ZADREN-171110 format. One line per 8 residues: number of its first residue (from 1); for each residue z, x, y of C-alpha. Coordinates in steps of 0.001 Angstrom, whole numbers, plus 524288, in hexadecimal, padded with zeros to 5 digits. Layout:
// ZADREN-171110
NUM = Z,X,Y  ...
// end
This chain:
// ZADREN-171110
1 = 6FC68,69DEB,63143  6EDF0,69E9E,63475  6E36F,6A907,63454  6D73D,6AB29,63C4D  6C9CE,6A605,638C7  6C176,6AFA6,640CF  6BF98,6A507,64B27  6CB4C,6A80A,65402
9 = 6C74E,69E67,65E83  6C82E,69371,65460  6D3EF,6993A,64D4F  6DC31,69834,65997  6D922,689C7,65AF7  6DB9A,685F3,64CBF  6E78B,68EE0,64B1F  6E057,69807,641CD
17 = 6DCEB,6957E,63394  6E8B0,69015,62C4F  6EAF9,68ED5,61D8D  6EB1B,68112,617B4  6E236,67BE9,6229D  6D444,6767E,621F0  6C9C6,67B17,62B6F  6BD36,67332,62B6A
25 = 6B092,67914,630A4  6A738,66DEF,63377  69928,66D83,63824  68C63,6667E,6363D  68342,66C1D,62BFE  67CAD,67938,62EA3  6861F,67CF6,63978  68CBB,688F1,633AE
33 = 6992D,6845A,62CD0  697A6,68E06,621AE  69452,69953,62AD1  6A076,6962C,63293  6A853,6965D,62603  6A272,6A365,6219F  6A6BB,6A952,62E77  6B4C3,6A530,62B90
41 = 6B36E,6A942,61D4F  6AF90,6B704,62136  6BB23,6B821,62A62  6C4FE,6B35C,62055  6BF27,6BCA5,61642  6C1C2,6C809,61F6B  6CFDD,6C37E,62007  6D05A,6C457,61112
49 = 6D482,6B639,6101B  6D357,6AF59,60311  6C7F9,6A5D6,604A1  6C114,69B7B,5FC95  6B39C,6970B,60114  6ADEC,68ADB,5FABC  69F62,68AAE,5FDC6  699E2,67D3D,5FADE
57 = 68CA7,67FA7,60156  687C9,68D54,5FDF8  68A36,696DF,5F2DE  694E8,6A110,5F411  68B65,6AC5B,5F5BE  6861A,6A62D,6022B  69402,6A517,60735  696EC,6B339,603AB
65 = 68A3B,6B7E0,609F0  68D46,6B127,616E1  69B3A,6B613,6162C  696B0,6C421,61464  68D3D,6C33A,61FD3  69888,6BF44,62885  6A2DE,6C803,62288  69ADB,6D492,62371
73 = 6932F,6D0B6,62F9E  68607,6D301,62928  67919,6CBB2,62824  67195,6C73C,61C2C  66971,6D3B0,61B90  675B8,6DC07,61ADA  67ABC,6D41A,60F5D  6707E,6D977,605FC
81 = 67A8A,6E0FF,5FDFF  68725,6DA28,5FA3E  68CD3,6E6E6,5F551  68DE8,6EC51,60308  698DA,6E2D1,605C1  6A61F,6E1E8,5FF84  6A7CC,6D47A,5F96B  6B632,6D782,5F7DC
89 = 6B6E9,6D36A,60615  6B633,6C59B,600A4  6BFB1,6C706,5F54F  6C85B,6BC3E,5FAED  6BD18,6B293,5FBFD  6B8D8,6A8F6,5F17C  6AC33,6A154,5F3A8  6A956,69554,5EB5C
97 = 69C1F,68E95,5EB6F  69E04,6867E,5DF27  6AAAF,67F2C,5E222  6A7BB,671DB,5E7F5  6B215,66933,5E1C5  6BD7C,66612,5EAC7  6C7F1,66782,5E06F  6C229,6746E,5DBC4
105 = 6C249,6797A,5E9C3  6D0B5,67621,5EA50  6D386,67CE0,5DD5E  6CBF2,688FD,5E1B4  6D3CD,689D1,5EE41  6E06F,68837,5E69F  6DC6B,692E7,5DCFE  6D7FC,69D47,5E6D0
113 = 6E24C,69A45,5F146  6D9DC,69E63,5FCEA  6DDE7,69F87,60B12  6D129,6998D,60FF6  6C77C,68FFC,60A01  6B9D8,68C48,60E9B  6B2EA,6800D,609C0  6A48C,67FFE,60DAF
121 = 6A1B6,674F5,60E9A  6AAFC,6698B,60C8C  6A108,65EB6,60A61  69C09,66595,5FE15  6A935,66526,5F738  6A8CE,65BD2,5EBAB  6B308,651D6,5E799  6B31B,645FE,5DEB0
129 = 6B36C,63C7B,5EA29  6A715,63474,5EBC6  6A5E1,63118,5FA37  6A3F1,63BE7,60426  6AF75,63711,60C25  6B8B9,63746,60072  6B383,6448A,5FC80  6B585,64AE1,609C4
137 = 6C2C3,6445E,60BCE  6C740,64A62,5FEF1  6C182,657C6,60213  6C7E5,6581C,60F84  6D548,654AE,60A3B  6D437,65E34,5FEE2  6D006,6697B,6079E  6DBF9,66715,61002
145 = 6E47A,66716,603BE  6DE23,673A7,5FEB9  6E191,67A95,60B71  6EFA3,675D3,60B92  6F2C4,677D7,5FD2F  6ECA4,68578,5FC9F  6F0DD,689BA,60A3D  6E30B,68E04,60D9E
153 = 6D9F4,68BA7,61923  6CDED,683B4,615B4  6C142,683E4,61D60  6B975,677AA,61A56  6AB38,6776D,61EAD  6A66A,669B1,62141  69997,663C8,6257F  69910,659BC,6304F
161 = 6916E,64D36,62F0B  683B4,64F5C,63435  6823B,640B5,63645  68D48,64137,64020  686AB,64C7B,64720  67AE3,643EA,649C9  68343,63993,65042  68AD7,641E7,659E0
169 = 68653,64AAD,664DE  69295,652DF,666B1  69E4E,657F5,65F59  6A96E,64E5F,65F32  6B4DD,64ECC,655CE  6B48B,6400A,65495  6A6BF,640AD,64F21  6A798,64CA5,6467C
177 = 6A68E,6488C,63836  6A87C,65214,62D17  69E42,64DED,62349  6A406,64315,61AA7  6B160,648A2,61DD4  6B9A0,6440E,6293A  6C545,6478B,620A6  6C1A6,655F1,6223D
185 = 6C471,65452,630A9  6D1D3,64E8C,62DD9  6D5FA,6589F,623BC  6D128,664E1,62AC1  6DA79,66C98,6334E  6CF76,6725D,63B86  6C13D,66E46,63CA3  6B6F2,67702,642B8
193 = 6AA4C,67031,64637  69E8B,67958,646F4  69180,67761,64D73  685FA,68069,64EFF  680E1,683F6,65C7C  6774C,68D4D,662E9  67B7B,6970E,66D39  671E3,6944B,6782F
201 = 673DA,6A1E7,67DF7  66E11,6A8F4,67229  66922,69DED,66960  67293,6A230,65E9F  67A3B,69901,655BD  68823,6953E,658F0  692B3,68D37,65262  69C21,6848C,659BA
209 = 6A921,6820B,652E6  6B165,676C2,657A5  6BF25,673B9,652FB  6BF02,66502,65115  6CBF4,6645A,649C1  6D79B,66D53,64B04  6E51B,66A21,645AB  6EA95,67639,64C40
217 = 6E6DA,673AC,65A5B  6DCF6,66E3B,663AC  6CED3,66BAE,66065  6C6E8,675B1,667CD  6B96C,676C9,66DC2  6AE4D,67DAD,666DC  6AE23,68C17,6636B  6A0B8,69294,663CE
225 = 69BFB,69D51,65AB3  68FCC,6A589,65A1B  68B5F,6A5D7,64BF6  68443,6AF4D,64336  6814F,6A5DA,63820  67C59,6B091,62F1A  6899D,6B745,62F28  691B1,6AB00,631CB
233 = 69765,6B207,63D95  69D23,6AA38,648C6  69FE6,6B058,655FC  6A850,6A8DD,65F99  6A199,6A5C0,66C79  6AB07,69CED,673E5
// end
């Protein structure tokens, strides 16, 4: 029932990407959650999958720019002329940077009937609930319902609590707190926890991805990726 995500070493552990499931990508601020998502977005675009991308942090042209850098394997200097590239490559992609309301997100998903949805990032979704806990509890439950009712895969990008990071010295599932949103942990089918590292052999950036929740199998150790942040390109190391 599933399809690949361009990260085969992770796909095998989580039984591939499955419709009506929720995949949460979590990290502390300024780690690379969005870059990680753009890498997946580029891959799914090449598969001609019908995608909705809700950008709640940056405008849609920034998303499209980063997507094109990855998709065409080019740098910023080579992107001087948009007409050199065929935007029909992204005809199955809809990017929204002005839809924040939770109910409107649900209606948009229902209208477009996508295969894959990205929400970047979850804490910026708005609801009528007042407290942060009530708000995030509602968002988590609704996202799960959106995936099930529309038979689509949803990638939810979530920030971790920086206050928790100051209190712990190592990764431990018992201490990981999705910002204001423990319910996101409960309602997600898979959670990938990202952290930024430096490759000591060449002083280049790396990303470690750890599966801290997996309804389809065992929780695994970290997977390490060399990263070109400009192109949002991740290369598996080990």
